[in-house]
TORPAVEX-974772 format. One record per residue (C-alpha): residue in one letter; residue number from 1; x, y, z. Coordinates in steps of 0.02 Angstrom, whole numbers, m for minus. Each point is the difference from the previous one (the first is absolute). Example, Ala and Ser with C-alpha at 12.3 -4.5 7.8 and 13.67 -1.06 7.14 Angstrom:
<pts>
<pt residu="A" num="1" x="615" y="m225" z="390"/>
<pt residu="S" num="2" x="69" y="172" z="m33"/>
</pts>
This chain:
<pts>
<pt residu="M" num="1" x="m2158" y="101" z="m441"/>
<pt residu="T" num="2" x="112" y="m130" z="m70"/>
<pt residu="M" num="3" x="m87" y="m133" z="97"/>
<pt residu="L" num="4" x="m170" y="57" z="m55"/>
<pt residu="I" num="5" x="56" y="m13" z="m188"/>
<pt residu="I" num="6" x="72" y="m172" z="24"/>
<pt residu="G" num="7" x="m158" y="m52" z="94"/>
<pt residu="L" num="8" x="m109" y="60" z="m144"/>
<pt residu="M" num="9" x="110" y="m85" z="m127"/>
<pt residu="L" num="10" x="m12" y="m171" z="93"/>
<pt residu="S" num="11" x="m187" y="26" z="15"/>
<pt residu="L" num="12" x="m17" y="28" z="m185"/>
<pt residu="L" num="13" x="106" y="m146" z="m40"/>
<pt residu="A" num="14" x="m109" y="m114" z="112"/>
<pt residu="L" num="15" x="m154" y="64" z="m86"/>
<pt residu="Y" num="16" x="72" y="m38" z="m168"/>
<pt residu="G" num="17" x="28" y="m182" z="51"/>
<pt residu="T" num="18" x="175" y="m3" z="53"/>
<pt residu="P" num="19" x="35" y="m163" z="96"/>
<pt residu="L" num="20" x="m25" y="15" z="185"/>
<pt residu="F" num="21" x="176" y="m64" z="50"/>
<pt residu="V" num="22" x="73" y="141" z="m108"/>
<pt residu="I" num="23" x="m95" y="131" z="99"/>
<pt residu="I" num="24" x="32" y="m75" z="169"/>
<pt residu="S" num="25" x="192" y="m27" z="m41"/>
<pt residu="A" num="26" x="13" y="186" z="m57"/>
<pt residu="I" num="27" x="m82" y="61" z="155"/>
<pt residu="A" num="28" x="118" y="m113" z="108"/>
<pt residu="L" num="29" x="157" y="51" z="m90"/>
<pt residu="L" num="30" x="m49" y="182" z="4"/>
<pt residu="A" num="31" x="m43" y="m7" z="186"/>
<pt residu="F" num="32" x="169" y="m86" z="43"/>
<pt residu="H" num="33" x="94" y="131" z="m108"/>
<pt residu="L" num="34" x="m85" y="149" z="87"/>
<pt residu="A" num="35" x="36" y="m86" z="176"/>
<pt residu="E" num="36" x="189" y="m11" z="m60"/>
<pt residu="I" num="37" x="m16" y="m195" z="25"/>
<pt residu="D" num="38" x="89" y="m108" z="m131"/>
<pt residu="S" num="39" x="m119" y="m80" z="m124"/>
<pt residu="S" num="40" x="78" y="m168" z="31"/>
<pt residu="A" num="41" x="m128" y="m12" z="148"/>
<pt residu="V" num="42" x="m121" y="m52" z="m128"/>
<pt residu="I" num="43" x="116" y="m141" z="m68"/>
<pt residu="I" num="44" x="19" y="m53" z="178"/>
<pt residu="E" num="45" x="m186" y="m29" z="15"/>
<pt residu="L" num="46" x="9" y="m100" z="m164"/>
<pt residu="Y" num="47" x="134" y="m108" z="78"/>
<pt residu="R" num="48" x="m104" y="m21" z="161"/>
<pt residu="L" num="49" x="m154" y="m46" z="m109"/>
<pt residu="A" num="50" x="93" y="m130" z="m96"/>
<pt residu="S" num="51" x="63" y="m88" z="162"/>
<pt residu="Q" num="52" x="m175" y="m30" z="63"/>
<pt residu="P" num="53" x="m38" y="m187" z="m10"/>
<pt residu="I" num="54" x="m191" y="31" z="m15"/>
<pt residu="L" num="55" x="33" y="98" z="m158"/>
<pt residu="L" num="56" x="3" y="m169" z="m91"/>
<pt residu="A" num="57" x="m181" y="m37" z="43"/>
<pt residu="I" num="58" x="m64" y="153" z="m106"/>
<pt residu="P" num="59" x="53" y="m69" z="m181"/>
<pt residu="L" num="60" x="m46" y="m181" z="61"/>
<pt residu="F" num="61" x="m177" y="42" z="58"/>
<pt residu="T" num="62" x="m28" y="118" z="m148"/>
<pt residu="F" num="63" x="46" y="m134" z="m125"/>
<pt residu="A" num="64" x="m115" y="m128" z="82"/>
<pt residu="G" num="65" x="m139" y="126" z="0"/>
<pt residu="Y" num="66" x="19" y="37" z="m188"/>
<pt residu="L" num="67" x="3" y="m183" z="m33"/>
<pt residu="L" num="68" x="m170" y="m22" z="82"/>
<pt residu="A" num="69" x="m66" y="156" z="m84"/>
<pt residu="E" num="70" x="49" y="m55" z="m175"/>
<pt residu="S" num="71" x="m65" y="m179" z="24"/>
<pt residu="N" num="72" x="m181" y="m70" z="21"/>
<pt residu="T" num="73" x="12" y="8" z="192"/>
<pt residu="P" num="74" x="m124" y="151" z="7"/>
<pt residu="K" num="75" x="m134" y="m113" z="m86"/>
<pt residu="R" num="76" x="33" y="m152" z="108"/>
<pt residu="L" num="77" x="3" y="114" z="155"/>
<pt residu="V" num="78" x="m172" y="76" z="m43"/>
<pt residu="N" num="79" x="m74" y="m174" z="m45"/>
<pt residu="L" num="80" x="59" y="m73" z="163"/>
<pt residu="S" num="81" x="m69" y="149" z="100"/>
<pt residu="R" num="82" x="m172" y="m20" z="m90"/>
<pt residu="M" num="83" x="m6" y="m185" z="54"/>
<pt residu="F" num="84" x="14" y="39" z="182"/>
<pt residu="L" num="85" x="m81" y="168" z="16"/>
<pt residu="G" num="86" x="m120" y="20" z="m143"/>
<pt residu="W" num="87" x="m145" y="m73" z="100"/>
<pt residu="L" num="88" x="m3" y="149" z="125"/>
<pt residu="P" num="89" x="m114" y="145" z="m26"/>
<pt residu="G" num="90" x="103" y="118" z="m106"/>
<pt residu="G" num="91" x="121" y="m142" z="m21"/>
<pt residu="L" num="92" x="78" y="58" z="m164"/>
<pt residu="A" num="93" x="40" y="166" z="85"/>
<pt residu="I" num="94" x="92" y="m85" z="139"/>
<pt residu="V" num="95" x="89" y="m114" z="m131"/>
<pt residu="A" num="96" x="55" y="166" z="m77"/>
<pt residu="L" num="97" x="68" y="64" z="159"/>
<pt residu="V" num="98" x="90" y="m149" z="55"/>
<pt residu="S" num="99" x="73" y="m36" z="m170"/>
<pt residu="C" num="100" x="66" y="179" z="m16"/>
<pt residu="A" num="101" x="79" y="m2" z="175"/>
<pt residu="I" num="102" x="89" y="m162" z="m36"/>
<pt residu="F" num="103" x="58" y="49" z="m169"/>
<pt residu="T" num="104" x="59" y="174" z="54"/>
<pt residu="A" num="105" x="100" y="m86" z="147"/>
<pt residu="F" num="106" x="102" y="m95" z="m127"/>
<pt residu="T" num="107" x="19" y="135" z="m135"/>
<pt residu="G" num="108" x="25" y="148" z="118"/>
<pt residu="A" num="109" x="m87" y="118" z="m123"/>
<pt residu="S" num="110" x="m180" y="44" z="20"/>
<pt residu="G" num="111" x="m6" y="66" z="m185"/>
<pt residu="V" num="112" x="53" y="m170" z="m66"/>
<pt residu="T" num="113" x="m144" y="m80" z="93"/>
<pt residu="I" num="114" x="m125" y="117" z="m75"/>
<pt residu="I" num="115" x="68" y="m35" z="m171"/>
<pt residu="A" num="116" x="14" y="m194" z="28"/>
<pt residu="L" num="117" x="m155" y="m41" z="102"/>
<pt residu="G" num="118" x="m110" y="149" z="m46"/>
<pt residu="G" num="119" x="m19" y="m63" z="m181"/>
<pt residu="L" num="120" x="m52" y="m171" z="67"/>
<pt residu="L" num="121" x="m116" y="54" z="139"/>
<pt residu="Y" num="122" x="m88" y="151" z="m75"/>
<pt residu="P" num="123" x="m101" y="m80" z="m134"/>
<pt residu="V" num="124" x="m39" y="m149" z="112"/>
<pt residu="L" num="125" x="m65" y="125" z="136"/>
<pt residu="L" num="126" x="m115" y="85" z="m133"/>
<pt residu="N" num="127" x="m54" y="m163" z="m68"/>
<pt residu="E" num="128" x="m65" y="m54" z="173"/>
<pt residu="N" num="129" x="m104" y="159" z="19"/>
<pt residu="Y" num="130" x="124" y="101" z="111"/>
<pt residu="P" num="131" x="m22" y="187" z="m26"/>
<pt residu="E" num="132" x="130" y="85" z="m115"/>
<pt residu="N" num="133" x="50" y="134" z="125"/>
<pt residu="F" num="134" x="12" y="m132" z="140"/>
<pt residu="S" num="135" x="114" y="m112" z="m103"/>
<pt residu="L" num="136" x="107" y="142" z="m56"/>
<pt residu="G" num="137" x="28" y="60" z="180"/>
<pt residu="L" num="138" x="27" y="m172" z="59"/>
<pt residu="L" num="139" x="134" y="m45" z="m122"/>
<pt residu="T" num="140" x="86" y="178" z="14"/>
<pt residu="S" num="141" x="5" y="m8" z="188"/>
<pt residu="S" num="142" x="50" y="m179" z="13"/>
<pt residu="G" num="143" x="166" y="21" z="m92"/>
<pt residu="N" num="144" x="91" y="57" z="168"/>
<pt residu="L" num="145" x="m69" y="m131" z="120"/>
<pt residu="G" num="146" x="147" y="m121" z="m7"/>
<pt residu="L" num="147" x="135" y="133" z="33"/>
<pt residu="L" num="148" x="11" y="m50" z="187"/>
<pt residu="F" num="149" x="10" y="m189" z="m40"/>
<pt residu="P" num="150" x="158" y="m100" z="m23"/>
<pt residu="P" num="151" x="104" y="4" z="m110"/>
<pt residu="S" num="152" x="m57" y="177" z="m51"/>
<pt residu="L" num="153" x="144" y="94" z="m82"/>
<pt residu="P" num="154" x="m47" y="162" z="88"/>
<pt residu="V" num="155" x="22" y="m77" z="173"/>
<pt residu="L" num="156" x="178" y="m64" z="m50"/>
<pt residu="L" num="157" x="37" y="178" z="m58"/>
<pt residu="Y" num="158" x="m67" y="84" z="156"/>
<pt residu="G" num="159" x="97" y="m126" z="116"/>
<pt residu="L" num="160" x="167" y="37" z="m102"/>
<pt residu="V" num="161" x="m21" y="188" z="6"/>
<pt residu="S" num="162" x="m59" y="12" z="185"/>
<pt residu="Q" num="163" x="114" y="m141" z="57"/>
<pt residu="T" num="164" x="m154" y="m83" z="78"/>
<pt residu="S" num="165" x="m15" y="m191" z="17"/>
<pt residu="I" num="166" x="m79" y="m62" z="m162"/>
<pt residu="D" num="167" x="m63" y="m162" z="85"/>
<pt residu="Q" num="168" x="m88" y="107" z="133"/>
<pt residu="L" num="169" x="m78" y="117" z="m138"/>
<pt residu="F" num="170" x="m69" y="m147" z="m93"/>
<pt residu="L" num="171" x="m77" y="m69" z="160"/>
<pt residu="A" num="172" x="m68" y="170" z="55"/>
<pt residu="G" num="173" x="m83" y="28" z="m171"/>
<pt residu="L" num="174" x="m105" y="m156" z="11"/>
<pt residu="L" num="175" x="m145" y="52" z="110"/>
<pt residu="P" num="176" x="m13" y="179" z="m73"/>
<pt residu="G" num="177" x="m2" y="m72" z="m172"/>
<pt residu="I" num="178" x="m134" y="m124" z="45"/>
<pt residu="L" num="179" x="m97" y="143" z="79"/>
<pt residu="M" num="180" x="m12" y="92" z="m162"/>
<pt residu="V" num="181" x="m52" y="m150" z="m99"/>
<pt residu="V" num="182" x="m132" y="m42" z="128"/>
<pt residu="L" num="183" x="m74" y="176" z="17"/>
<pt residu="L" num="184" x="m11" y="17" z="m195"/>
<pt residu="A" num="185" x="m85" y="m169" z="m7"/>
<pt residu="L" num="186" x="m122" y="40" z="126"/>
<pt residu="Y" num="187" x="m44" y="162" z="m92"/>
<pt residu="S" num="188" x="m22" y="m97" z="m162"/>
<pt residu="V" num="189" x="m119" y="m123" z="85"/>
<pt residu="F" num="190" x="m94" y="147" z="85"/>
<pt residu="F" num="191" x="m10" y="95" z="m173"/>
<pt residu="I" num="192" x="m69" y="m153" z="m93"/>
<pt residu="R" num="193" x="m136" y="m29" z="135"/>
<pt residu="K" num="194" x="m44" y="178" z="24"/>
<pt residu="K" num="195" x="m24" y="29" z="m187"/>
<pt residu="K" num="196" x="m96" y="m166" z="m7"/>
<pt residu="L" num="197" x="106" y="m49" z="m154"/>
<pt residu="T" num="198" x="m16" y="m173" z="m81"/>
<pt residu="V" num="199" x="176" y="m53" z="m19"/>
<pt residu="A" num="200" x="59" y="m180" z="m37"/>
<pt residu="R" num="201" x="42" y="m105" z="151"/>
<pt residu="Q" num="202" x="97" y="m154" z="m70"/>
<pt residu="K" num="203" x="4" y="m168" z="85"/>
<pt residu="H" num="204" x="128" y="m117" z="m69"/>
<pt residu="S" num="205" x="8" y="m189" z="1"/>
<pt residu="P" num="206" x="131" y="m93" z="85"/>
<pt residu="V" num="207" x="74" y="m48" z="m170"/>
<pt residu="E" num="208" x="13" y="180" z="m53"/>
<pt residu="I" num="209" x="85" y="49" z="166"/>
<pt residu="W" num="210" x="125" y="m143" z="m24"/>
<pt residu="T" num="211" x="36" y="50" z="m176"/>
<pt residu="A" num="212" x="36" y="184" z="53"/>
<pt residu="L" num="213" x="111" y="m62" z="142"/>
<pt residu="K" num="214" x="94" y="m116" z="m115"/>
<pt residu="D" num="215" x="19" y="136" z="m130"/>
<pt residu="A" num="216" x="74" y="119" z="130"/>
<pt residu="G" num="217" x="83" y="m137" z="95"/>
<pt residu="W" num="218" x="183" y="60" z="m32"/>
<pt residu="E" num="219" x="m41" y="181" z="47"/>
<pt residu="I" num="220" x="m102" y="m30" z="162"/>
<pt residu="P" num="221" x="152" y="m53" z="108"/>
<pt residu="L" num="222" x="102" y="165" z="m46"/>
<pt residu="P" num="223" x="m68" y="107" z="142"/>
<pt residu="F" num="224" x="20" y="m137" z="121"/>
<pt residu="I" num="225" x="178" y="m33" z="m54"/>
<pt residu="I" num="226" x="52" y="184" z="25"/>
<pt residu="L" num="227" x="m90" y="26" z="167"/>
<pt residu="G" num="228" x="39" y="m167" z="64"/>
<pt residu="G" num="229" x="180" y="13" z="m49"/>
<pt residu="I" num="230" x="32" y="174" z="75"/>
<pt residu="Y" num="231" x="m96" y="m23" z="158"/>
<pt residu="G" num="232" x="44" y="m184" z="23"/>
<pt residu="G" num="233" x="176" y="61" z="0"/>
<pt residu="F" num="234" x="52" y="m101" z="m150"/>
<pt residu="F" num="235" x="64" y="146" z="m101"/>
<pt residu="T" num="236" x="15" y="189" z="4"/>
<pt residu="A" num="237" x="m104" y="121" z="m109"/>
<pt residu="T" num="238" x="144" y="3" z="m124"/>
<pt residu="E" num="239" x="6" y="m189" z="m9"/>
<pt residu="A" num="240" x="m184" y="m3" z="m16"/>
<pt residu="A" num="241" x="9" y="119" z="m152"/>
<pt residu="A" num="242" x="123" y="m128" z="m82"/>
<pt residu="V" num="243" x="m113" y="m154" z="40"/>
<pt residu="T" num="244" x="m153" y="100" z="m67"/>
<pt residu="A" num="245" x="86" y="54" z="m163"/>
<pt residu="F" num="246" x="65" y="m179" z="m32"/>
<pt residu="Y" num="247" x="m164" y="m84" z="43"/>
<pt residu="V" num="248" x="m103" y="121" z="m112"/>
<pt residu="L" num="249" x="123" y="m19" z="m141"/>
<pt residu="I" num="250" x="m10" y="m193" z="3"/>
<pt residu="V" num="251" x="m195" y="5" z="20"/>
<pt residu="E" num="252" x="m34" y="128" z="m136"/>
<pt residu="V" num="253" x="127" y="m49" z="m129"/>
<pt residu="F" num="254" x="19" y="m188" z="21"/>
<pt residu="I" num="255" x="m159" y="m64" z="81"/>
<pt residu="Y" num="256" x="m139" y="114" z="m59"/>
<pt residu="R" num="257" x="101" y="58" z="m156"/>
<pt residu="D" num="258" x="m93" y="165" z="3"/>
<pt residu="I" num="259" x="162" y="85" z="m37"/>
<pt residu="S" num="260" x="107" y="m51" z="m144"/>
<pt residu="L" num="261" x="185" y="m23" z="49"/>
<pt residu="S" num="262" x="70" y="73" z="m165"/>
<pt residu="K" num="263" x="m130" y="131" z="m43"/>
<pt residu="D" num="264" x="m95" y="58" z="153"/>
<pt residu="L" num="265" x="128" y="m20" z="147"/>
<pt residu="P" num="266" x="132" y="124" z="m70"/>
<pt residu="Q" num="267" x="m141" y="134" z="m18"/>
<pt residu="V" num="268" x="m54" y="m30" z="184"/>
<pt residu="I" num="269" x="177" y="19" z="61"/>
<pt residu="R" num="270" x="23" y="153" z="m98"/>
<pt residu="K" num="271" x="m163" y="79" z="65"/>
<pt residu="S" num="272" x="34" y="m49" z="179"/>
<pt residu="M" num="273" x="180" y="57" z="2"/>
<pt residu="I" num="274" x="m45" y="169" z="m73"/>
<pt residu="L" num="275" x="m112" y="32" z="149"/>
<pt residu="V" num="276" x="136" y="m63" z="121"/>
<pt residu="G" num="277" x="128" y="115" z="m84"/>
<pt residu="G" num="278" x="m115" y="148" z="11"/>
<pt residu="I" num="279" x="m30" y="m38" z="186"/>
<pt residu="L" num="280" x="180" y="m29" z="47"/>
<pt residu="V" num="281" x="55" y="166" z="m92"/>
<pt residu="I" num="282" x="m135" y="100" z="89"/>
<pt residu="L" num="283" x="37" y="m84" z="171"/>
<pt residu="A" num="284" x="190" y="50" z="m24"/>
<pt residu="A" num="285" x="m41" y="178" z="m41"/>
<pt residu="A" num="286" x="m131" y="10" z="141"/>
<pt residu="L" num="287" x="121" y="m70" z="131"/>
<pt residu="G" num="288" x="124" y="131" z="m55"/>
<pt residu="L" num="289" x="m129" y="143" z="29"/>
<pt residu="A" num="290" x="m54" y="m81" z="157"/>
<pt residu="N" num="291" x="177" y="m2" z="64"/>
<pt residu="Y" num="292" x="8" y="191" z="m32"/>
<pt residu="M" num="293" x="m165" y="27" z="89"/>
<pt residu="V" num="294" x="64" y="m96" z="160"/>
<pt residu="D" num="295" x="165" y="102" z="m6"/>
<pt residu="A" num="296" x="m98" y="165" z="m22"/>
<pt residu="E" num="297" x="m115" y="m55" z="146"/>
<pt residu="I" num="298" x="m157" y="32" z="m107"/>
<pt residu="P" num="299" x="m103" y="m130" z="93"/>
<pt residu="T" num="300" x="45" y="83" z="163"/>
<pt residu="R" num="301" x="m57" y="171" z="m67"/>
<pt residu="I" num="302" x="m160" y="m71" z="m62"/>
<pt residu="L" num="303" x="m26" y="m76" z="173"/>
<pt residu="D" num="304" x="31" y="163" z="80"/>
<pt residu="F" num="305" x="m122" y="83" z="m109"/>
<pt residu="M" num="306" x="m135" y="m134" z="29"/>
<pt residu="G" num="307" x="27" y="9" z="188"/>
<pt residu="Q" num="308" x="m70" y="178" z="2"/>
<pt residu="Y" num="309" x="m167" y="m67" z="m65"/>
<pt residu="I" num="310" x="m10" y="m194" z="38"/>
<pt residu="H" num="311" x="17" y="m57" z="176"/>
<pt residu="S" num="312" x="m66" y="m179" z="m13"/>
<pt residu="K" num="313" x="29" y="m166" z="m91"/>
<pt residu="I" num="314" x="m177" y="4" z="m66"/>
<pt residu="G" num="315" x="27" y="177" z="m74"/>
<pt residu="F" num="316" x="155" y="m58" z="m82"/>
<pt residu="L" num="317" x="m83" y="m146" z="m82"/>
<pt residu="V" num="318" x="m146" y="109" z="m65"/>
<pt residu="I" num="319" x="126" y="114" z="m91"/>
<pt residu="L" num="320" x="99" y="m150" z="m56"/>
<pt residu="N" num="321" x="m151" y="m88" z="m81"/>
<pt residu="I" num="322" x="m49" y="159" z="m87"/>
<pt residu="F" num="323" x="175" y="27" z="m61"/>
<pt residu="L" num="324" x="32" y="m179" z="m59"/>
<pt residu="L" num="325" x="m169" y="m7" z="m90"/>
<pt residu="M" num="326" x="54" y="149" z="m100"/>
<pt residu="V" num="327" x="169" y="m74" z="m31"/>
<pt residu="G" num="328" x="m79" y="m167" z="m55"/>
<pt residu="A" num="329" x="m109" y="90" z="m125"/>
<pt residu="M" num="330" x="145" y="97" z="m76"/>
<pt residu="M" num="331" x="151" y="m121" z="m2"/>
<pt residu="D" num="332" x="18" y="m180" z="m34"/>
<pt residu="I" num="333" x="24" y="m107" z="161"/>
<pt residu="F" num="334" x="181" y="m38" z="m37"/>
<pt residu="S" num="335" x="54" y="178" z="m13"/>
<pt residu="A" num="336" x="m102" y="52" z="146"/>
<pt residu="I" num="337" x="80" y="m128" z="114"/>
<pt residu="M" num="338" x="176" y="45" z="m54"/>
<pt residu="V" num="339" x="m31" y="192" z="13"/>
<pt residu="V" num="340" x="m117" y="16" z="149"/>
<pt residu="V" num="341" x="43" y="m141" z="124"/>
<pt residu="P" num="342" x="172" y="68" z="52"/>
<pt residu="I" num="343" x="m87" y="162" z="47"/>
<pt residu="I" num="344" x="m147" y="m64" z="98"/>
<pt residu="I" num="345" x="81" y="m140" z="105"/>
<pt residu="P" num="346" x="97" y="111" z="123"/>
<pt residu="I" num="347" x="m160" y="109" z="17"/>
<pt residu="A" num="348" x="m110" y="m148" z="27"/>
<pt residu="Q" num="349" x="119" y="m79" z="127"/>
<pt residu="S" num="350" x="m4" y="166" z="97"/>
<pt residu="F" num="351" x="m190" y="m19" z="19"/>
<pt residu="G" num="352" x="19" y="m189" z="56"/>
<pt residu="V" num="353" x="m63" y="m81" z="m160"/>
<pt residu="D" num="354" x="66" y="m173" z="m14"/>
<pt residu="P" num="355" x="110" y="m18" z="m154"/>
<pt residu="V" num="356" x="m90" y="m162" z="m59"/>
<pt residu="H" num="357" x="m167" y="83" z="28"/>
<pt residu="L" num="358" x="61" y="152" z="m94"/>
<pt residu="G" num="359" x="47" y="m108" z="m150"/>
<pt residu="V" num="360" x="m185" y="m73" z="m7"/>
<pt residu="I" num="361" x="m71" y="175" z="15"/>
<pt residu="F" num="362" x="116" y="65" z="m135"/>
<pt residu="L" num="363" x="m37" y="m138" z="m128"/>
<pt residu="A" num="364" x="m188" y="m4" z="35"/>
<pt residu="N" num="365" x="m2" y="190" z="m33"/>
<pt residu="L" num="366" x="93" y="m11" z="m157"/>
<pt residu="G" num="367" x="m112" y="m139" z="m61"/>
<pt residu="I" num="368" x="m153" y="90" z="34"/>
<pt residu="G" num="369" x="73" y="163" z="m78"/>
<pt residu="Y" num="370" x="11" y="m98" z="m169"/>
<pt residu="S" num="371" x="m187" y="9" z="m11"/>
<pt residu="T" num="372" x="m32" y="178" z="76"/>
<pt residu="P" num="373" x="m66" y="129" z="m125"/>
<pt residu="P" num="374" x="56" y="107" z="m88"/>
<pt residu="V" num="375" x="169" y="m71" z="m47"/>
<pt residu="G" num="376" x="9" y="m174" z="70"/>
<pt residu="M" num="377" x="98" y="m109" z="m119"/>
<pt residu="N" num="378" x="m123" y="m153" z="5"/>
<pt residu="L" num="379" x="m145" y="117" z="m55"/>
<pt residu="F" num="380" x="97" y="37" z="m158"/>
<pt residu="I" num="381" x="54" y="m176" z="m25"/>
<pt residu="A" num="382" x="m175" y="m56" z="15"/>
<pt residu="S" num="383" x="m69" y="132" z="m112"/>
<pt residu="F" num="384" x="118" y="m67" z="m137"/>
<pt residu="R" num="385" x="m30" y="m185" z="34"/>
<pt residu="F" num="386" x="m194" y="11" z="6"/>
<pt residu="D" num="387" x="m3" y="140" z="m131"/>
<pt residu="K" num="388" x="m104" y="111" z="116"/>
<pt residu="P" num="389" x="9" y="190" z="34"/>
<pt residu="V" num="390" x="107" y="28" z="154"/>
<pt residu="L" num="391" x="m142" y="110" z="77"/>
<pt residu="K" num="392" x="m106" y="m157" z="m8"/>
<pt residu="L" num="393" x="137" y="m95" z="103"/>
<pt residu="Y" num="394" x="m2" y="139" z="122"/>
<pt residu="A" num="395" x="m177" y="m26" z="41"/>
<pt residu="A" num="396" x="10" y="m190" z="m3"/>
<pt residu="A" num="397" x="146" y="m9" z="117"/>
<pt residu="V" num="398" x="m68" y="115" z="138"/>
<pt residu="P" num="399" x="m102" y="m120" z="95"/>
<pt residu="F" num="400" x="142" y="m127" z="10"/>
<pt residu="L" num="401" x="128" y="139" z="38"/>
<pt residu="I" num="402" x="m113" y="44" z="152"/>
<pt residu="I" num="403" x="4" y="m181" z="64"/>
<pt residu="L" num="404" x="195" y="m2" z="m28"/>
<pt residu="L" num="405" x="17" y="158" z="93"/>
<pt residu="I" num="406" x="m99" y="m82" z="154"/>
<pt residu="S" num="407" x="118" y="m141" z="m3"/>
<pt residu="L" num="408" x="146" y="121" z="m5"/>
<pt residu="M" num="409" x="m62" y="88" z="156"/>
<pt residu="I" num="410" x="m13" y="m170" z="92"/>
<pt residu="I" num="411" x="172" y="m48" z="m56"/>
<pt residu="S" num="412" x="73" y="170" z="44"/>
<pt residu="Y" num="413" x="m81" y="24" z="177"/>
<pt residu="W" num="414" x="2" y="m182" z="52"/>
<pt residu="P" num="415" x="180" y="m53" z="m3"/>
<pt residu="A" num="416" x="m37" y="m170" z="83"/>
<pt residu="L" num="417" x="m82" y="m61" z="m160"/>
<pt residu="S" num="418" x="176" y="16" z="m92"/>
<pt residu="L" num="419" x="104" y="m42" z="151"/>
<pt residu="W" num="420" x="m94" y="m145" z="79"/>
<pt residu="M" num="421" x="72" y="m136" z="m114"/>
<pt residu="V" num="422" x="174" y="77" z="6"/>
<pt residu="R" num="423" x="m3" y="m2" z="197"/>
</pts>
């Protein structure tokens, strides 16, 4: 009876907006108390977290992402993409997909992409005769495309929580991420042609292309610096984060001067570190709770229960995908990683799922869950950004969601797509 009352109280606190780390910490401390284990076990997890070298990469990549988001990088990125892709049928739709994927990879937050790039691309799509519903669905579902690409913050966090190689996760996410972009691009071209829509196909002169290249000349090398540095063996993921943060700071503050050193930079630092602080506090609380779950053999009990009904790897992946889509729709990706990953890893291993492949499946599911009705977070962010009823966003996102679910099936049931580059 006491546990029921406590559970109801915690649920009410969560519904009334109590921070997630408070709820998770309360559950962890209560669980340790009932198990007669000293609560210092939670502090031990904090110490273990603080000793992880890769932890430094989180604030550095987050700071770099916020610098890019607050500068004129989105405009330069969209303009550069239009120079090279605008001539294709449905070219502007492909520009939107590619721009959103790259931008999300650096900011690590799909909502930020919808806010930053949505405002740029939505009126342009409408002006070039793209249907309103198509444009809304495209921009809403494109926000999550870059979550699998380096230097995505969710990939870093997943690697930290799961103790999986972050270098391998970055490599494994490339082909699945490209698959999502390509399938959505093909659908966009098919849609334009099927509807026989007259949309602008822009061909640009060499002078215009050179101008766009010159404008974005300092930002173009960034992905090559990160990927070449990590996989060329020049530096680790943590060192790549430091190089990225320093490079972006110099470029945006001192070369482009998009961000004022005295006025804008302190605000960028404050905003980015608020996010980092929230992530670290939730992570510490979640690791404490995960420690209890392992001690209490909860994953083993779940596995025993599943073993009565699921007898194959494919069956497990089907249940996992459904479960993670629901989690992605209801929780932000950082909280979901920290709470759910420690539970599913031992279960997935028992069914023979490769840890790196599991990471790609996990992040792809959570990204798609952001756009899944009725409570996907991106739907509400897009509703706010474009000033449209959320029900309209539901209808607009469905065709793109179907394409993303097809890509998810390929990613989940064809492990070689994720593991080929790793191996």
